[in-house]
N, CA, C and O atoms as a DFTB+ gen file, in Angstrom:
472 C
 N C O
     1  1      36.412     -22.644     116.455
     2  2      37.351     -22.730     115.387
     3  2      37.071     -23.537     114.941
     4  3      35.984     -23.935     115.362
     5  1      37.700     -24.405     113.834
     6  2      38.185     -25.905     113.323
     7  2      39.108     -25.780     113.283
     8  3      39.669     -24.685     113.301
     9  1      39.809     -27.211     113.189
    10  2      41.461     -27.130     112.973
    11  2      41.177     -27.970     111.850
    12  3      40.218     -28.639     111.466
    13  1      43.053     -27.548     111.207
    14  2      43.547     -27.817     110.027
    15  2      42.971     -29.485     109.942
    16  3      42.191     -29.676     109.009
    17  1      43.190     -30.346     110.566
    18  2      42.276     -31.437     110.217
    19  2      40.757     -31.685     109.395
    20  3      40.340     -32.673     108.789
    21  1      40.273     -30.639     109.598
    22  2      38.718     -30.815     109.651
    23  2      38.618     -30.185     107.841
    24  3      37.905     -30.771     107.027
    25  1      39.296     -29.172     107.531
    26  2      39.782     -28.710     106.037
    27  2      39.975     -29.591     105.613
    28  3      40.837     -30.308     106.121
    29  1      39.008     -30.164     104.017
    30  2      39.476     -30.688     102.981
    31  2      38.273     -30.413     102.042
    32  3      37.061     -30.212     102.128
    33  1      39.442     -30.530     100.908
    34  2      38.728     -30.634      99.615
    35  2      38.681     -31.180      98.850
    36  3      39.831     -31.363      98.451
    37  1      37.587     -31.941      97.909
    38  2      37.904     -32.807      96.994
    39  2      38.602     -31.816      95.578
    40  3      38.694     -30.612      95.338
    41  1      39.093     -33.399      94.696
    42  2      39.608     -32.979      93.392
    43  2      39.042     -31.664      93.040
    44  3      39.464     -30.549      93.347
    45  1      38.055     -31.980      92.369
    46  2      36.977     -30.515      91.714
    47  2      36.907     -29.410      92.881
    48  3      37.634     -28.417      92.882
    49  1      36.077     -29.653      93.744
    50  2      36.609     -28.242      94.624
    51  2      38.059     -27.763      94.817
    52  3      38.348     -26.601      95.104
    53  1      38.792     -28.584      94.666
    54  2      40.118     -27.865      94.644
    55  2      40.764     -27.555      93.032
    56  3      41.814     -26.924      92.903
    57  1      40.401     -27.803      92.477
    58  2      40.513     -27.354      90.913
    59  2      39.715     -26.128      90.937
    60  3      40.350     -25.092      90.738
    61  1      38.253     -26.011      91.173
    62  2      37.893     -24.416      91.129
    63  2      38.335     -23.616      92.116
    64  3      38.114     -22.423      91.906
    65  1      38.971     -23.914      93.280
    66  2      39.547     -22.891      93.824
    67  2      40.651     -22.309      93.277
    68  3      40.811     -21.118      93.013
    69  1      41.585     -23.440      93.084
    70  2      42.795     -22.851      92.246
    71  2      42.396     -21.757      90.861
    72  3      42.839     -20.613      90.752
    73  1      41.422     -22.465      89.837
    74  2      41.127     -21.894      89.132
    75  2      40.910     -20.138      89.498
    76  3      41.681     -19.307      89.019
    77  1      39.842     -19.781      90.336
    78  2      39.285     -19.016      91.051
    79  2      40.805     -17.781      91.815
    80  3      40.992     -16.588      91.576
    81  1      41.715     -18.861      92.854
    82  2      42.862     -18.100      93.036
    83  2      43.437     -17.595      92.544
    84  3      43.809     -16.487      92.927
    85  1      44.037     -18.454      90.785
    86  2      45.580     -17.990      89.797
    87  2      44.014     -17.771      88.749
    88  3      44.388     -18.726      88.068
    89  1      43.585     -17.641      88.533
    90  2      43.135     -16.482      87.324
    91  2      42.406     -17.657      86.256
    92  3      42.219     -18.827      86.590
    93  1      42.120     -17.207      85.202
    94  2      41.778     -17.864      83.549
    95  2      42.890     -18.558      83.653
    96  3      43.891     -18.075      84.182
    97  1      42.837     -20.264      82.964
    98  2      43.902     -20.577      82.490
    99  2      44.113     -20.350      81.173
   100  3      45.073     -20.938      80.676
   101  1      43.325     -19.500      80.337
   102  2      43.594     -19.273      78.983
   103  2      44.700     -17.986      79.109
   104  3      44.751     -17.006      79.851
   105  1      45.360     -18.373      78.263
   106  2      46.830     -17.807      78.118
   107  2      47.020     -17.138      76.836
   108  3      46.632     -17.855      75.913
   109  1      47.459     -16.066      76.479
   110  2      48.173     -15.945      74.900
   111  2      49.039     -16.592      73.956
   112  3      49.054     -16.675      72.727
   113  1      49.829     -17.070      74.985
   114  2      51.013     -17.795      74.473
   115  2      51.396     -19.011      75.897
   116  3      51.927     -18.775      76.982
   117  1      50.801     -20.498      75.246
   118  2      50.169     -21.305      76.523
   119  2      51.722     -21.694      76.837
   120  3      51.709     -22.007      78.027
   121  1      53.164     -21.837      76.304
   122  2      53.911     -21.925      76.435
   123  2      54.705     -21.415      77.150
   124  3      55.578     -22.061      77.730
   125  1      54.569     -20.265      77.239
   126  2      55.325     -18.888      78.040
   127  2      54.379     -19.199      79.546
   128  3      53.184     -19.331      79.807
   129  1      55.983     -19.228      80.507
   130  2      55.135     -19.018      81.966
   131  2      55.410     -17.558      82.475
   132  3      56.561     -17.409      82.886
   133  1      54.737     -16.633      82.526
   134  2      55.032     -15.486      83.579
   135  2      54.631     -15.387      84.472
   136  3      53.490     -15.820      84.635
   137  1      55.106     -14.963      85.212
   138  2      54.962     -14.646      86.818
   139  2      54.337     -14.068      87.052
   140  3      54.777     -13.033      86.551
   141  1      53.259     -13.766      87.619
   142  2      52.143     -12.745      88.077
   143  2      51.723     -11.984      89.601
   144  3      50.652     -11.532      90.005
   145  1      53.105     -12.072      90.235
   146  2      53.156     -11.518      91.098
   147  2      52.643     -10.008      91.688
   148  3      52.365      -9.742      92.857
   149  1      52.608      -9.139      90.557
   150  2      52.682      -7.901      90.433
   151  2      51.375      -7.405      89.905
   152  3      51.118      -6.230      89.645
   153  1      50.459      -8.582      89.758
   154  2      48.716      -8.144      89.114
   155  2      48.937      -9.154      87.890
   156  3      49.960      -9.808      87.687
   157  1      47.616      -9.149      87.016
   158  2      47.761     -10.272      85.741
   159  2      48.805      -9.298      84.671
   160  3      49.166      -8.124      84.595
   161  1      48.969     -10.282      84.103
   162  2      50.218     -10.286      83.082
   163  2      49.406      -9.726      81.925
   164  3      48.191      -9.927      81.900
   165  1      50.106      -8.928      80.817
   166  2      49.366      -7.977      79.968
   167  2      50.276      -8.182      78.685
   168  3      51.450      -8.552      78.705
   169  1      49.515      -7.874      77.564
   170  2      50.867      -7.659      76.533
   171  2      50.886      -6.379      76.378
   172  3      49.780      -5.900      76.128
   173  1      51.937      -5.494      76.451
   174  2      51.898      -4.419      76.176
   175  2      51.924      -3.188      74.502
   176  3      52.803      -3.257      73.643
   177  1      50.927      -2.360      74.475
   178  2      50.860      -1.871      73.405
   179  2      52.090      -1.300      72.717
   180  3      52.978      -0.683      73.306
   181  1      52.052      -1.602      71.215
   182  2      53.499      -1.077      70.954
   183  2      54.201       0.531      71.363
   184  3      55.343       0.805      71.733
   185  1      52.962       1.453      71.115
   186  2      53.579       2.596      71.702
   187  2      53.758       2.535      73.179
   188  3      54.459       3.464      73.580
   189  1      53.334       1.716      74.128
   190  2      53.769       1.546      75.525
   191  2      55.103       0.749      75.425
   192  3      56.022       0.893      76.232
   193  1      55.119       0.214      74.759
   194  2      56.635      -0.322      74.855
   195  2      57.917       0.744      74.295
   196  3      58.969       1.007      74.877
   197  1      57.498       1.167      73.167
   198  2      58.362       2.572      72.217
   199  2      58.699       3.698      74.108
   200  3      59.695       4.148      74.674
   201  1      57.357       3.676      74.363
   202  2      57.989       4.713      75.631
   203  2      58.732       4.640      76.958
   204  3      59.252       5.517      77.649
   205  1      58.588       2.948      77.139
   206  2      59.126       2.260      77.774
   207  2      60.959       2.111      77.379
   208  3      61.789       2.655      78.107
   209  1      61.204       1.618      76.625
   210  2      62.706       2.018      75.959
   211  2      63.332       3.436      75.951
   212  3      64.476       3.757      76.272
   213  1      62.378       4.155      75.537
   214  2      62.683       5.367      75.251
   215  2      63.115       6.126      77.125
   216  3      64.177       6.694      77.380
   217  1      62.367       5.978      77.791
   218  2      62.439       6.150      79.109
   219  2      64.338       5.330      80.101
   220  3      65.205       5.758      80.863
   221  1      64.021       4.081      79.403
   222  2      65.311       3.316      79.982
   223  2      66.362       3.461      79.126
   224  3      67.201       2.561      79.113
   225  1      66.534       4.685      78.193
   226  2      67.679       4.287      77.102
   227  2      68.770       5.572      78.050
   228  3      68.550       6.579      78.722
   229  1      69.908       4.844      77.628
   230  2      70.715       5.987      77.989
   231  2      71.240       7.392      77.723
   232  3      72.208       7.842      78.336
   233  1      70.666       7.979      76.920
   234  2      70.727       8.851      76.730
   235  2      69.594       9.845      77.855
   236  3      69.933      10.712      78.660
   237  1      68.386       9.402      77.584
   238  2      67.529      10.145      78.473
   239  2      68.159       9.720      79.636
   240  3      69.302      10.123      79.420
   241  1      68.185       9.263      80.553
   242  2      68.456       8.836      81.532
   243  2      69.646       9.695      81.913
   244  3      69.767      10.086      83.075
   245  1      70.436       9.969      81.071
   246  2      71.801      11.142      81.143
   247  2      70.982      12.561      80.881
   248  3      71.050      13.667      81.418
   249  1      70.430      12.188      80.143
   250  2      69.861      14.234      80.069
   251  2      68.753      14.403      81.367
   252  3      68.605      15.538      81.820
   253  1      68.047      13.375      81.908
   254  2      67.416      13.447      83.122
   255  2      68.080      14.004      84.303
   256  3      67.821      14.941      85.057
   257  1      69.226      12.942      84.211
   258  2      70.328      12.975      85.564
   259  2      70.775      14.989      85.203
   260  3      70.507      15.853      86.038
   261  1      71.398      15.282      83.947
   262  2      71.951      16.696      83.571
   263  2      70.824      17.834      84.476
   264  3      71.151      18.721      85.265
   265  1      69.750      17.522      84.132
   266  2      68.880      18.877      84.696
   267  2      68.374      18.313      86.046
   268  3      67.649      19.133      86.609
   269  1      68.526      17.240      86.686
   270  2      68.017      16.731      88.072
   271  2      69.232      17.427      88.982
   272  3      69.155      17.974      90.083
   273  1      70.362      17.207      88.127
   274  2      71.565      17.654      88.735
   275  2      72.084      19.372      88.866
   276  3      72.838      19.916      89.673
   277  1      71.459      19.806      87.916
   278  2      71.882      21.330      87.538
   279  2      70.389      21.742      88.379
   280  3      70.439      22.866      88.878
   281  1      69.431      21.192      88.541
   282  2      68.579      22.060      89.464
   283  2      68.990      22.187      91.541
   284  3      69.027      23.081      92.386
   285  1      69.266      20.311      91.473
   286  2      69.728      20.137      92.895
   287  2      71.159      21.405      92.910
   288  3      71.207      22.097      93.926
   289  1      71.928      21.588      92.140
   290  2      73.316      22.063      92.465
   291  2      72.490      23.959      91.972
   292  3      73.547      24.579      91.856
   293  1      72.024      24.396      91.850
   294  2      71.362      25.478      92.379
   295  2      70.509      25.830      93.355
   296  3      70.275      26.894      93.928
   297  1      70.079      24.711      93.440
   298  2      69.687      25.325      95.202
   299  2      70.264      24.940      96.155
   300  3      69.741      25.394      97.174
   301  1      71.632      23.920      96.473
   302  2      72.586      24.138      96.650
   303  2      73.410      25.231      96.736
   304  3      73.421      25.842      97.805
   305  1      74.161      25.635      95.754
   306  2      74.819      26.942      95.427
   307  2      73.738      28.307      95.952
   308  3      74.248      29.246      96.562
   309  1      72.325      28.298      95.667
   310  2      71.613      29.231      96.800
   311  2      71.546      29.233      97.979
   312  3      71.434      30.312      98.561
   313  1      71.594      28.045      98.684
   314  2      71.482      27.467      99.590
   315  2      73.223      28.541     100.802
   316  3      73.142      29.417     101.663
   317  1      74.521      27.790     100.169
   318  2      75.395      27.870     100.072
   319  2      75.740      29.476     100.021
   320  3      76.442      30.070     100.838
   321  1      75.267      29.887      99.190
   322  2      75.574      31.675      99.353
   323  2      74.374      32.391     100.149
   324  3      74.522      33.606     100.279
   325  1      73.505      31.973     100.562
   326  2      73.029      33.119     101.694
   327  2      73.462      32.664     102.812
   328  3      72.824      33.129     103.756
   329  1      74.618      31.653     103.230
   330  2      74.929      31.633     104.277
   331  2      76.632      31.983     104.683
   332  3      77.269      32.332     105.676
   333  1      76.910      31.623     103.142
   334  2      78.583      31.627     103.186
   335  2      78.902      33.423     103.753
   336  3      78.170      34.333     103.363
   337  1      80.101      33.667     104.705
   338  2      80.540      35.197     105.294
   339  2      81.347      35.740     103.577
   340  3      82.150      35.013     102.992
   341  1      81.106      36.480     103.291
   342  2      81.530      37.022     102.634
   343  2      82.711      38.649     102.822
   344  3      82.556      39.751     102.296
   345  1      83.758      38.199     103.710
   346  2      84.965      38.788     103.885
   347  2      85.324      40.448     103.073
   348  3      86.381      40.332     102.451
   349  1      84.997      41.246     102.995
   350  2      85.347      42.138     101.850
   351  2      85.241      43.252     103.162
   352  3      84.811      43.098     104.306
   353  1      85.972      44.719     102.298
   354  2      86.465      45.510     103.342
   355  2      85.335      46.866     103.174
   356  3      85.178      47.840     103.910
   357  1      84.674      46.496     101.951
   358  2      83.902      47.930     102.234
   359  2      82.329      46.705     101.966
   360  3      82.330      45.812     101.119
   361  1      81.090      47.018     102.967
   362  2      80.406      46.224     102.891
   363  2      79.508      46.656     100.695
   364  3      79.203      47.661     100.053
   365  1      79.493      45.200     100.482
   366  2      78.861      45.387      99.570
   367  2      77.494      45.453      99.217
   368  3      76.724      44.819      99.939
   369  1      76.859      46.308      97.922
   370  2      75.542      46.566      97.619
   371  2      75.007      45.451      97.354
   372  3      75.644      44.422      97.130
   373  1      73.537      45.574      97.355
   374  2      72.579      44.560      97.258
   375  2      73.419      44.109      95.337
   376  3      74.084      43.083      95.200
   377  1      73.201      44.976      94.287
   378  2      73.613      44.869      93.092
   379  2      74.550      43.217      92.862
   380  3      74.399      42.141      92.284
   381  1      75.840      44.132      94.007
   382  2      77.401      43.225      93.855
   383  2      76.949      41.708      94.427
   384  3      77.362      40.672      93.905
   385  1      75.870      41.745      95.790
   386  2      75.550      40.899      96.097
   387  2      74.598      39.652      95.838
   388  3      74.472      38.659      96.554
   389  1      73.989      39.933      94.696
   390  2      73.080      39.349      93.708
   391  2      74.100      38.718      92.713
   392  3      74.165      37.506      92.504
   393  1      74.835      39.588      92.161
   394  2      76.011      38.862      91.648
   395  2      76.870      38.106      91.617
   396  3      77.370      37.597      90.614
   397  1      77.274      37.865      93.236
   398  2      78.086      37.019      93.766
   399  2      77.064      35.295      94.048
   400  3      77.595      34.194      93.904
   401  1      75.940      35.450      94.357
   402  2      74.783      34.404      94.812
   403  2      75.218      33.869      93.182
   404  3      75.960      32.912      92.961
   405  1      74.420      34.921      91.894
   406  2      74.304      34.316      90.765
   407  2      75.993      33.638      90.233
   408  3      76.169      33.245      89.080
   409  1      76.610      33.621      90.826
   410  2      78.016      33.172      90.030
   411  2      78.417      32.071      91.307
   412  3      78.884      31.078      90.750
   413  1      78.415      31.941      92.280
   414  2      77.905      30.686      92.717
   415  2      77.092      29.842      92.883
   416  3      77.313      28.745      93.396
   417  1      76.097      30.223      92.491
   418  2      74.538      29.072      91.853
   419  2      74.665      29.039      90.585
   420  3      73.870      28.156      90.264
   421  1      75.203      29.469      89.537
   422  2      75.561      29.039      88.705
   423  2      77.001      27.962      88.219
   424  3      76.988      27.291      87.187
   425  1      78.142      27.992      89.180
   426  2      79.505      27.490      89.384
   427  2      78.559      26.235      89.901
   428  3      78.828      25.158      89.368
   429  1      77.710      26.234      90.667
   430  2      77.435      24.498      91.511
   431  2      76.360      23.791      90.811
   432  3      76.029      22.614      90.955
   433  1      75.689      24.984      89.763
   434  2      74.553      24.267      89.049
   435  2      75.396      23.337      88.346
   436  3      75.141      22.133      88.383
   437  1      76.720      23.953      87.488
   438  2      77.324      23.332      86.630
   439  2      78.023      22.151      87.088
   440  3      78.021      21.098      86.449
   441  1      78.632      22.319      88.209
   442  2      78.929      21.297      88.501
   443  2      78.495      20.167      88.978
   444  3      79.202      19.160      89.004
   445  1      77.365      20.205      89.379
   446  2      76.393      19.228      89.752
   447  2      75.428      18.676      88.368
   448  3      75.008      17.523      88.268
   449  1      75.263      19.443      87.660
   450  2      74.791      18.692      86.329
   451  2      76.351      18.133      85.514
   452  3      76.290      17.064      84.907
   453  1      77.317      18.684      85.535
   454  2      77.801      17.890      84.801
   455  2      78.383      16.006      85.714
   456  3      78.515      14.904      85.181
   457  1      78.566      16.404      87.089
   458  2      78.224      15.068      87.425
   459  2      77.190      14.127      87.097
   460  3      77.318      12.924      86.871
   461  1      76.394      14.663      87.100
   462  2      74.839      14.163      86.988
   463  2      74.780      13.099      85.246
   464  3      74.401      11.941      85.069
   465  1      75.354      14.174      84.200
   466  2      75.926      13.674      83.066
   467  2      76.429      12.604      83.030
   468  3      75.858      11.624      82.552
   469  1      77.752      12.580      83.597
   470  2      78.571      11.339      83.773
   471  2      78.313      10.038      84.148
   472  3      79.230       9.218      84.201
């Protein structure tokens, strides 16, 4: 194995290796330096920029939090209503049980959805 002092590049070899590792030196805007740690930088099309702005907008994120919070609340409401003991004197019928589960699910889903929206 060669030691570090054995490896040396001439200036022309160093320039070739640098161009190979760093990519082409031709840039669309030569005065703007763009870090390329996540891959080669490219100019995004107009449609892609519009969709990116929509996805990063506050109303879109609020609505997505509302929907996801409602789904999570519904799931947790279903879980809590299935394990919660209901103390009644007369045993509940299946219909009454389902109506109680629906109430619990809707209440929990609404609460999580509103918290997500806020």
